[in-house]
N, C-alpha and C positions, 0 to 999 in steps of 0.2 A: 784542360780543366779536370779537376779531381772527380772521380766517381766514388760516392760514399754509399755503403750498403747498410741497411737496417732491418731489424726484425719486428719493429713496432713503429707506430706513428709518432711524430714529434712536431713541435711548433717551429715553423720557419722564422728566422730572425733577421733576414736581410733580403732586400730586392734592390737591384738586380741579383739574381741567384749567383752565388760564388762557387757552386758545385753542382754536379748532377747527382740527384738523390734517388736511390733505388730501395724500395721497401718491399720485402717479400711477405707472402701470405697476408696481404693487406686487408682485404675485406673479410669480415667474419663469415664462417662457413654457411650459416643460415641465409645471410643476405646473398652470398655468392651463388648458392643453389637456387634461391628464388629468382634472382636476376636471370640466370641462364635458362631456367624453365620458361620464363616469359619470352626471352630472346629467341629461343628455339621455335616459338609459335608466331613470332612477329616477322612475317615475310615481306619486308620492305626494302630489300636489297636492290640497288641499281648499279649498273656497270658503267659509271661515268665519273669516277673519282680520278681527276687528272692532275698532273704537274705540267704546267705550260709556262715557259720562260718569256721574258719581255720581247724577245725577237719572234715569238709566235711558235717556237718549237715545242711540241708536246712529247714528253719522254716517259710518261707513266699513265696508265689507265688501270684502275683496280676497282674492286667492289666497294660499296659504301652504303651504310644505313644512316641517313641524315636524321638528327634528333632535334637539335636546337640551333637556330640561326642567331644573328647579331642581337644583342640585348635579351638573350634567352627567349626569343620568339619560337614557339614550338613549330616543328616542321610538319606536324600532323597530330591527330588526336591519339595516335598510338604511342607517343613518346614518354608518357608520364612514368613508366616503369624505370626510366633512366634518371629522373630528377633526384631521387635519394642518393644516387652514386655521386653526382656533382656536389650535392650539399655536404656529403661526408668528406669528399676531397677538401672542400673549403674549411669545414669545421675541424677536421683532424689536424690540418697543418696551419690553421690560424690565418687564413687569407680571405680576402673579399675581392671579387671582380668588380672594378669600376667601369671597365668596358669589356663585356663578355662578347666573344666573337663567334664561337662555333663549338658544337659537340656532335659527335657522330661515332660510328663504329666502322673502322677500315677493315676490309676483308681481302686477303690474298690467298690464292691457290698457286700451285706449282706453275712457274713461268711468269708470274705477275710481279716482277722485280720492282721494288721501290727505288726511286731515284732522288738525288740530292735536291733539297729545297729548304726554305725557311718558313716558319709559321708567322713571324712578326719582325718588325723593324723598330719597335719601341723598346726602351731600356727596362721598363718595369712590367714586362710581359711575363706570363707563366703558361707552360703547357704541361698538362697531366696526360700520361699515356699509361693505360691500364691493360695488361694482358688478360683478357677475360675468357680465354679458353679454359675448360675444366681439365683437359688432358693435353699433354705435349711431350714428345720424346726429343731429347737433346740432339739426336742424330738427324732430326728433320730440318735443322737450321732455323732461319727466321730471326736472326740477330737484328737488334736496333743499333745503328751506327751514327756517330757524331763526328763532325769534321771541324777543322780550323775555321775561325770566324770569317776569314777573308777568302775562303775557297771558291765561292761563286764569283767573287770579284776577279779572281785569277783565271776565269774562263772555264772552270770545270762544270760539266753538265752531265746529266744522266747517271750512269753507274758504271764503274770500270775498275779493273785491277790497279791502275795507276792512281785512281782516286783513293782507294783504300790504303795503298802502300805509302803514298806521299802526303796525304792530308788528314787521315783518320786520327782522332784523338781519344775515341772511346768506342768499344764494342760491348754491348750488353746482351746477354743471352735471353732468348724468349723463354719465360717460365710462367705457368698458369698462376694467376692471382698476384702477379708482380706489378707494382706501380712504379713508374718512372716520372720524376719531376725535373723538367729541363727548361732552360732558357730557350724559348722558341726562335730567338734570333740567331742561334747557332745552327748552321746547316746540318741536316740529318737525313737519314733514309732508313727504310725497313726492308730486310731481306724477305723474299718470298720463301715458302717451304721448298726444300730441294727435291731432287728426283726420288729420294728414298721415302718421301712422305706419303706417297700415294695420292689420295684425294683429301688430305688434311687441309683445313680451312683456318688460316691464321687470322685471328680477330684481335683488334686493338681498339679499346674505347678511348677516344680523344676528347678532352675538354680544354679549351684554351681561351685566353683573353689578352688583348693588347696592353691593357693597363690593370694592374692588381695592386693591392696594398696589404700590409701586415696589420691584422686587427687583434691578434692574441699571441703574445710571445710566451 
């Protein structure tokens, strides 16, 4: 699937998505600063974000700050600082969630490698992934990776060199304030910061729904 890069927002015109869309410097500077000021004071991280397959194997445990559950039910009274971000995602790209499933912030430090998984099995799903760090050095790693649609069906699990070499269709570098819009039924994973990153904390704001519709082309 083609990866398309942009410097400004645009209206989506088709679902299911026919490309992986990457928008740089997405959120205006004032909103970006305000969001991170609140995030830095919101100590609601838990170490229980896992990827567990149907056979019961758990291959990933990372940090997570849960924000909204199914149907946009708040995970707590601390989450309202994130609502404007989700609203802007929908408004900027002209979509509406008919079935909202989850919003939260994934956190990875060195050694917490992300493993292959899907977000959805529905055709009209959409996943937004926003790189919300204010600073990041390209030498620290942290790429987002997308794989062939049938990769999990072929028995691939976890993360490996074989997975990357034989099944990867896209690798997108982690950059601050970069937004990725992807079909969540495509298998994907996120790299942890590498050994040169020190104590860097890779954060990704995720908002996704199993069913979405185009409302403004």
